[in-house]
PDB file of N, H, CA, C and O in Angstrom:
ATOM      1  N   MET A   1     -48.676  20.213 -12.650  1.00  0.00           N
ATOM      2  CA  MET A   1     -48.442  18.933 -12.360  1.00  0.00           C
ATOM      3  C   MET A   1     -47.026  19.018 -11.467  1.00  0.00           C
ATOM      4  O   MET A   1     -46.976  18.390 -10.409  1.00  0.00           O
ATOM      5  N   GLN A   2     -45.938  19.766 -11.893  1.00  0.00           N
ATOM      6  H   GLN A   2     -45.978  20.275 -12.752  1.00  0.00           H
ATOM      7  CA  GLN A   2     -45.278  20.042 -10.520  1.00  0.00           C
ATOM      8  C   GLN A   2     -45.424  20.168  -9.267  1.00  0.00           C
ATOM      9  O   GLN A   2     -44.664  19.796  -8.373  1.00  0.00           O
ATOM     10  N   SER A   3     -46.958  20.992  -9.160  1.00  0.00           N
ATOM     11  H   SER A   3     -47.575  21.294  -9.886  1.00  0.00           H
ATOM     12  CA  SER A   3     -46.930  21.081  -7.724  1.00  0.00           C
ATOM     13  C   SER A   3     -47.948  19.715  -6.939  1.00  0.00           C
ATOM     14  O   SER A   3     -48.068  19.643  -5.716  1.00  0.00           O
ATOM     15  N   ILE A   4     -48.394  19.038  -7.594  1.00  0.00           N
ATOM     16  H   ILE A   4     -48.297  19.096  -8.587  1.00  0.00           H
ATOM     17  CA  ILE A   4     -48.694  17.503  -7.203  1.00  0.00           C
ATOM     18  C   ILE A   4     -47.166  16.957  -6.685  1.00  0.00           C
ATOM     19  O   ILE A   4     -46.809  16.959  -5.507  1.00  0.00           O
ATOM     20  N   LYS A   5     -46.414  16.529  -7.740  1.00  0.00           N
ATOM     21  H   LYS A   5     -46.703  16.527  -8.698  1.00  0.00           H
ATOM     22  CA  LYS A   5     -45.244  16.100  -7.559  1.00  0.00           C
ATOM     23  C   LYS A   5     -44.605  16.707  -5.890  1.00  0.00           C
ATOM     24  O   LYS A   5     -43.722  16.156  -5.232  1.00  0.00           O
ATOM     25  N   ASN A   6     -45.110  17.547  -5.645  1.00  0.00           N
ATOM     26  H   ASN A   6     -45.827  17.994  -6.180  1.00  0.00           H
ATOM     27  CA  ASN A   6     -44.077  18.550  -4.805  1.00  0.00           C
ATOM     28  C   ASN A   6     -44.913  18.090  -3.641  1.00  0.00           C
ATOM     29  O   ASN A   6     -44.200  17.977  -2.643  1.00  0.00           O
ATOM     30  N   ASN A   7     -46.364  17.737  -3.381  1.00  0.00           N
ATOM     31  H   ASN A   7     -46.942  17.828  -4.191  1.00  0.00           H
ATOM     32  CA  ASN A   7     -47.143  17.728  -2.577  1.00  0.00           C
ATOM     33  C   ASN A   7     -47.164  16.267  -2.232  1.00  0.00           C
ATOM     34  O   ASN A   7     -47.531  15.275  -2.861  1.00  0.00           O
ATOM     35  N   GLU A   8     -46.542  16.486  -0.762  1.00  0.00           N
ATOM     36  H   GLU A   8     -46.245  17.292  -0.251  1.00  0.00           H
ATOM     37  CA  GLU A   8     -46.279  14.727   0.103  1.00  0.00           C
ATOM     38  C   GLU A   8     -47.865  14.158   0.541  1.00  0.00           C
ATOM     39  O   GLU A   8     -47.945  12.990   0.922  1.00  0.00           O
ATOM     40  N   TYR A   9     -48.932  14.878   0.490  1.00  0.00           N
ATOM     41  H   TYR A   9     -48.867  15.826   0.181  1.00  0.00           H
ATOM     42  CA  TYR A   9     -50.369  14.400   1.275  1.00  0.00           C
ATOM     43  C   TYR A   9     -50.709  13.537  -0.056  1.00  0.00           C
ATOM     44  O   TYR A   9     -50.863  12.316  -0.053  1.00  0.00           O
ATOM     45  N   LEU A  10     -50.838  14.728  -1.664  1.00  0.00           N
ATOM     46  H   LEU A  10     -50.713  15.721  -1.666  1.00  0.00           H
ATOM     47  CA  LEU A  10     -51.753  13.842  -2.706  1.00  0.00           C
ATOM     48  C   LEU A  10     -50.784  13.208  -3.340  1.00  0.00           C
ATOM     49  O   LEU A  10     -51.164  12.838  -4.451  1.00  0.00           O
ATOM     50  N   ARG A  11     -49.221  12.807  -2.996  1.00  0.00           N
ATOM     51  H   ARG A  11     -48.912  13.107  -2.094  1.00  0.00           H
ATOM     52  CA  ARG A  11     -48.662  11.925  -4.043  1.00  0.00           C
ATOM     53  C   ARG A  11     -48.916  10.426  -2.379  1.00  0.00           C
ATOM     54  O   ARG A  11     -49.018   9.220  -2.603  1.00  0.00           O
ATOM     55  N   PHE A  12     -48.940  10.890  -1.328  1.00  0.00           N
ATOM     56  H   PHE A  12     -48.857  11.870  -1.147  1.00  0.00           H
ATOM     57  CA  PHE A  12     -49.190   9.484  -0.585  1.00  0.00           C
ATOM     58  C   PHE A  12     -50.605   8.990  -1.311  1.00  0.00           C
ATOM     59  O   PHE A  12     -50.582   7.800  -1.627  1.00  0.00           O
ATOM     60  N   ILE A  13     -51.551   9.540  -1.555  1.00  0.00           N
ATOM     61  H   ILE A  13     -51.570  10.507  -1.298  1.00  0.00           H
ATOM     62  CA  ILE A  13     -53.144   9.495  -1.668  1.00  0.00           C
ATOM     63  C   ILE A  13     -52.747   8.673  -3.278  1.00  0.00           C
ATOM     64  O   ILE A  13     -52.994   7.498  -3.548  1.00  0.00           O
ATOM     65  N   GLY A  14     -52.217   9.479  -3.990  1.00  0.00           N
ATOM     66  H   GLY A  14     -52.016  10.434  -3.770  1.00  0.00           H
ATOM     67  CA  GLY A  14     -52.106   8.835  -5.345  1.00  0.00           C
ATOM     68  C   GLY A  14     -51.309   7.494  -5.210  1.00  0.00           C
ATOM     69  O   GLY A  14     -51.831   6.660  -5.951  1.00  0.00           O
ATOM     70  N   PHE A  15     -50.207   6.970  -4.517  1.00  0.00           N
ATOM     71  H   PHE A  15     -49.783   7.648  -3.916  1.00  0.00           H
ATOM     72  CA  PHE A  15     -49.311   5.765  -4.362  1.00  0.00           C
ATOM     73  C   PHE A  15     -50.431   4.425  -3.456  1.00  0.00           C
ATOM     74  O   PHE A  15     -50.607   3.235  -3.717  1.00  0.00           O
ATOM     75  N   THR A  16     -50.900   5.166  -2.538  1.00  0.00           N
ATOM     76  H   THR A  16     -50.757   6.133  -2.326  1.00  0.00           H
ATOM     77  CA  THR A  16     -52.280   4.671  -2.055  1.00  0.00           C
ATOM     78  C   THR A  16     -53.228   3.781  -2.600  1.00  0.00           C
ATOM     79  O   THR A  16     -53.338   2.588  -2.320  1.00  0.00           O
ATOM     80  N   LEU A  17     -54.284   4.798  -3.841  1.00  0.00           N
ATOM     81  H   LEU A  17     -54.195   5.768  -4.068  1.00  0.00           H
ATOM     82  CA  LEU A  17     -54.390   4.051  -4.495  1.00  0.00           C
ATOM     83  C   LEU A  17     -54.275   3.562  -5.896  1.00  0.00           C
ATOM     84  O   LEU A  17     -55.209   3.100  -6.551  1.00  0.00           O
ATOM     85  N   PHE A  18     -53.357   3.669  -6.196  1.00  0.00           N
ATOM     86  H   PHE A  18     -52.598   4.044  -5.664  1.00  0.00           H
ATOM     87  CA  PHE A  18     -52.424   2.666  -7.032  1.00  0.00           C
ATOM     88  C   PHE A  18     -52.411   1.271  -6.381  1.00  0.00           C
ATOM     89  O   PHE A  18     -52.402   0.254  -7.075  1.00  0.00           O
ATOM     90  N   TYR A  19     -52.410   1.243  -5.160  1.00  0.00           N
ATOM     91  H   TYR A  19     -52.418   2.068  -4.596  1.00  0.00           H
ATOM     92  CA  TYR A  19     -51.518  -0.061  -4.695  1.00  0.00           C
ATOM     93  C   TYR A  19     -52.619  -0.828  -4.129  1.00  0.00           C
ATOM     94  O   TYR A  19     -52.398  -2.035  -4.031  1.00  0.00           O
ATOM     95  N   LEU A  20     -53.571  -0.477  -3.797  1.00  0.00           N
ATOM     96  H   LEU A  20     -53.751   0.503  -3.877  1.00  0.00           H
ATOM     97  CA  LEU A  20     -55.005  -1.042  -3.731  1.00  0.00           C
ATOM     98  C   LEU A  20     -55.907  -1.149  -4.634  1.00  0.00           C
ATOM     99  O   LEU A  20     -56.867  -1.895  -4.443  1.00  0.00           O
ATOM    100  N   ILE A  21     -55.728  -0.192  -6.161  1.00  0.00           N
ATOM    101  H   ILE A  21     -54.947   0.414  -6.316  1.00  0.00           H
ATOM    102  CA  ILE A  21     -56.467  -1.217  -7.446  1.00  0.00           C
ATOM    103  C   ILE A  21     -55.511  -2.374  -7.635  1.00  0.00           C
ATOM    104  O   ILE A  21     -56.167  -3.404  -7.792  1.00  0.00           O
ATOM    105  N   VAL A  22     -54.420  -2.557  -7.672  1.00  0.00           N
ATOM    106  H   VAL A  22     -53.887  -1.720  -7.545  1.00  0.00           H
ATOM    107  CA  VAL A  22     -53.384  -3.590  -8.433  1.00  0.00           C
ATOM    108  C   VAL A  22     -53.941  -4.563  -7.279  1.00  0.00           C
ATOM    109  O   VAL A  22     -54.552  -5.553  -7.681  1.00  0.00           O
ATOM    110  N   LEU A  23     -53.798  -4.392  -5.889  1.00  0.00           N
ATOM    111  H   LEU A  23     -53.302  -3.588  -5.562  1.00  0.00           H
ATOM    112  CA  LEU A  23     -54.498  -6.028  -5.034  1.00  0.00           C
ATOM    113  C   LEU A  23     -55.945  -5.955  -5.000  1.00  0.00           C
ATOM    114  O   LEU A  23     -56.341  -6.872  -4.280  1.00  0.00           O
ATOM    115  N   VAL A  24     -57.109  -5.136  -5.550  1.00  0.00           N
ATOM    116  H   VAL A  24     -56.788  -4.391  -6.134  1.00  0.00           H
ATOM    117  CA  VAL A  24     -58.013  -5.628  -6.058  1.00  0.00           C
ATOM    118  C   VAL A  24     -58.062  -6.217  -6.906  1.00  0.00           C
ATOM    119  O   VAL A  24     -58.963  -7.036  -7.086  1.00  0.00           O
ATOM    120  N   LEU A  25     -56.871  -5.950  -7.925  1.00  0.00           N
ATOM    121  H   LEU A  25     -56.140  -5.284  -7.778  1.00  0.00           H
ATOM    122  CA  LEU A  25     -57.281  -6.358  -9.617  1.00  0.00           C
ATOM    123  C   LEU A  25     -56.724  -7.991  -9.056  1.00  0.00           C
ATOM    124  O   LEU A  25     -57.417  -9.005  -9.138  1.00  0.00           O
ATOM    125  N   LEU A  26     -55.625  -7.945  -8.612  1.00  0.00           N
ATOM    126  H   LEU A  26     -55.062  -7.121  -8.545  1.00  0.00           H
ATOM    127  CA  LEU A  26     -55.167  -9.614  -8.004  1.00  0.00           C
ATOM    128  C   LEU A  26     -55.849 -10.186  -7.502  1.00  0.00           C
ATOM    129  O   LEU A  26     -55.991 -11.318  -7.964  1.00  0.00           O
ATOM    130  N   PHE A  27     -56.611  -9.855  -6.399  1.00  0.00           N
ATOM    131  H   PHE A  27     -56.495  -8.935  -6.024  1.00  0.00           H
ATOM    132  CA  PHE A  27     -57.458 -11.063  -5.804  1.00  0.00           C
ATOM    133  C   PHE A  27     -58.539 -10.942  -6.829  1.00  0.00           C
ATOM    134  O   PHE A  27     -58.500 -12.169  -6.928  1.00  0.00           O
ATOM    135  N   LEU A  28     -59.438 -10.616  -7.655  1.00  0.00           N
ATOM    136  H   LEU A  28     -59.470  -9.620  -7.574  1.00  0.00           H
ATOM    137  CA  LEU A  28     -60.623 -10.819  -8.895  1.00  0.00           C
ATOM    138  C   LEU A  28     -59.654 -11.765  -9.829  1.00  0.00           C
ATOM    139  O   LEU A  28     -60.190 -12.826 -10.150  1.00  0.00           O
ATOM    140  N   ILE A  29     -58.326 -11.562 -10.317  1.00  0.00           N
ATOM    141  H   ILE A  29     -57.891 -10.700 -10.056  1.00  0.00           H
ATOM    142  CA  ILE A  29     -57.776 -12.235 -11.067  1.00  0.00           C
ATOM    143  C   ILE A  29     -57.890 -13.745 -10.741  1.00  0.00           C
ATOM    144  O   ILE A  29     -58.367 -14.632 -11.448  1.00  0.00           O
ATOM    145  N   HIS A  30     -57.136 -13.867  -9.044  1.00  0.00           N
ATOM    146  H   HIS A  30     -56.748 -13.146  -8.469  1.00  0.00           H
ATOM    147  CA  HIS A  30     -57.082 -15.218  -8.985  1.00  0.00           C
ATOM    148  C   HIS A  30     -58.298 -15.858  -8.598  1.00  0.00           C
ATOM    149  O   HIS A  30     -58.233 -17.079  -8.451  1.00  0.00           O
ATOM    150  N   GLY A  31     -59.430 -15.275  -8.396  1.00  0.00           N
ATOM    151  H   GLY A  31     -59.483 -14.284  -8.515  1.00  0.00           H
ATOM    152  CA  GLY A  31     -60.532 -15.781  -7.429  1.00  0.00           C
ATOM    153  C   GLY A  31     -61.055 -15.870  -6.562  1.00  0.00           C
ATOM    154  O   GLY A  31     -62.092 -16.524  -6.449  1.00  0.00           O
ATOM    155  N   PHE A  32     -60.462 -15.193  -5.609  1.00  0.00           N
ATOM    156  H   PHE A  32     -59.619 -14.662  -5.701  1.00  0.00           H
ATOM    157  CA  PHE A  32     -60.499 -14.798  -4.166  1.00  0.00           C
ATOM    158  C   PHE A  32     -61.661 -14.377  -3.518  1.00  0.00           C
ATOM    159  O   PHE A  32     -61.923 -14.257  -2.322  1.00  0.00           O
ATOM    160  N   HIS A  33     -62.524 -14.110  -4.868  1.00  0.00           N
ATOM    161  H   HIS A  33     -62.312 -14.207  -5.840  1.00  0.00           H
ATOM    162  CA  HIS A  33     -63.277 -12.991  -4.602  1.00  0.00           C
ATOM    163  C   HIS A  33     -64.896 -13.719  -3.809  1.00  0.00           C
ATOM    164  O   HIS A  33     -65.919 -13.139  -3.444  1.00  0.00           O
ATOM    165  N   ASP A  34     -64.511 -15.195  -3.780  1.00  0.00           N
ATOM    166  H   ASP A  34     -63.680 -15.666  -4.076  1.00  0.00           H
ATOM    167  CA  ASP A  34     -65.790 -16.126  -3.786  1.00  0.00           C
ATOM    168  C   ASP A  34     -65.643 -16.870  -2.161  1.00  0.00           C
ATOM    169  O   ASP A  34     -66.416 -17.438  -1.390  1.00  0.00           O
ATOM    170  N   MET A  35     -64.428 -16.558  -2.163  1.00  0.00           N
ATOM    171  H   MET A  35     -63.799 -16.096  -2.789  1.00  0.00           H
ATOM    172  CA  MET A  35     -63.881 -17.143  -0.514  1.00  0.00           C
ATOM    173  C   MET A  35     -64.646 -18.724  -0.313  1.00  0.00           C
ATOM    174  O   MET A  35     -65.119 -19.068   0.770  1.00  0.00           O
ATOM    175  N   ASN A  36     -64.667 -19.448  -1.335  1.00  0.00           N
ATOM    176  H   ASN A  36     -64.283 -19.168  -2.215  1.00  0.00           H
ATOM    177  CA  ASN A  36     -64.612 -20.806  -1.296  1.00  0.00           C
ATOM    178  C   ASN A  36     -63.378 -21.673  -1.571  1.00  0.00           C
ATOM    179  O   ASN A  36     -63.458 -22.466  -2.509  1.00  0.00           O
ATOM    180  N   ALA A  37     -61.937 -21.594  -0.663  1.00  0.00           N
ATOM    181  H   ALA A  37     -61.871 -20.950   0.099  1.00  0.00           H
ATOM    182  CA  ALA A  37     -61.100 -21.909  -0.897  1.00  0.00           C
ATOM    183  C   ALA A  37     -60.868 -23.970  -0.658  1.00  0.00           C
ATOM    184  O   ALA A  37     -60.021 -24.793  -1.004  1.00  0.00           O
ATOM    185  N   GLY A  38     -61.604 -23.987  -0.223  1.00  0.00           N
ATOM    186  H   GLY A  38     -62.292 -23.319   0.058  1.00  0.00           H
ATOM    187  CA  GLY A  38     -61.846 -25.241  -0.025  1.00  0.00           C
ATOM    188  C   GLY A  38     -60.866 -25.810   1.181  1.00  0.00           C
ATOM    189  O   GLY A  38     -59.948 -25.083   1.559  1.00  0.00           O
ATOM    190  N   PRO A  39     -61.060 -27.093   1.777  1.00  0.00           N
ATOM    191  CA  PRO A  39     -60.779 -27.250   2.921  1.00  0.00           C
ATOM    192  C   PRO A  39     -59.350 -27.195   3.182  1.00  0.00           C
ATOM    193  O   PRO A  39     -58.509 -27.378   2.302  1.00  0.00           O
ATOM    194  N   PHE A  40     -59.189 -27.043   3.914  1.00  0.00           N
ATOM    195  H   PHE A  40     -59.872 -26.894   4.629  1.00  0.00           H
ATOM    196  CA  PHE A  40     -57.280 -26.259   4.866  1.00  0.00           C
ATOM    197  C   PHE A  40     -56.361 -27.947   4.563  1.00  0.00           C
ATOM    198  O   PHE A  40     -56.592 -29.150   4.684  1.00  0.00           O
ATOM    199  N   ILE A  41     -55.429 -27.185   4.187  1.00  0.00           N
ATOM    200  H   ILE A  41     -55.241 -26.208   4.089  1.00  0.00           H
ATOM    201  CA  ILE A  41     -54.626 -27.942   3.218  1.00  0.00           C
ATOM    202  C   ILE A  41     -53.037 -29.044   4.621  1.00  0.00           C
ATOM    203  O   ILE A  41     -52.112 -29.830   4.416  1.00  0.00           O
ATOM    204  N   TYR A  42     -53.692 -28.323   5.941  1.00  0.00           N
ATOM    205  H   TYR A  42     -54.444 -27.684   6.108  1.00  0.00           H
ATOM    206  CA  TYR A  42     -53.008 -29.352   6.854  1.00  0.00           C
ATOM    207  C   TYR A  42     -54.111 -30.330   7.816  1.00  0.00           C
ATOM    208  O   TYR A  42     -53.975 -30.673   8.990  1.00  0.00           O
ATOM    209  N   THR A  43     -55.040 -30.580   7.024  1.00  0.00           N
ATOM    210  H   THR A  43     -55.150 -30.301   6.070  1.00  0.00           H
ATOM    211  CA  THR A  43     -56.318 -31.391   7.822  1.00  0.00           C
ATOM    212  C   THR A  43     -55.651 -32.701   7.978  1.00  0.00           C
ATOM    213  O   THR A  43     -55.696 -33.245   9.082  1.00  0.00           O
ATOM    214  N   GLU A  44     -54.930 -33.364   6.824  1.00  0.00           N
ATOM    215  H   GLU A  44     -54.893 -32.923   5.927  1.00  0.00           H
ATOM    216  CA  GLU A  44     -54.675 -34.505   7.040  1.00  0.00           C
ATOM    217  C   GLU A  44     -53.252 -34.919   7.546  1.00  0.00           C
ATOM    218  O   GLU A  44     -52.924 -36.074   7.275  1.00  0.00           O
ATOM    219  N   PHE A  45     -52.429 -34.211   8.186  1.00  0.00           N
ATOM    220  H   PHE A  45     -52.696 -33.273   8.407  1.00  0.00           H
ATOM    221  CA  PHE A  45     -51.417 -34.438   9.180  1.00  0.00           C
ATOM    222  C   PHE A  45     -52.048 -34.825  10.307  1.00  0.00           C
ATOM    223  O   PHE A  45     -51.399 -35.084  11.320  1.00  0.00           O
TER     224      PHE A  45
END
């Protein structure tokens, strides 16, 4: 376990995967997976 903490490459891969999973979960929670957000908000100006 100590060698994983000291290895910068594995640490970078771990953080990248962690934040990628967090971003994907946020997109799924907020419903952006269907990409039908409706009309653009500034079209009436």
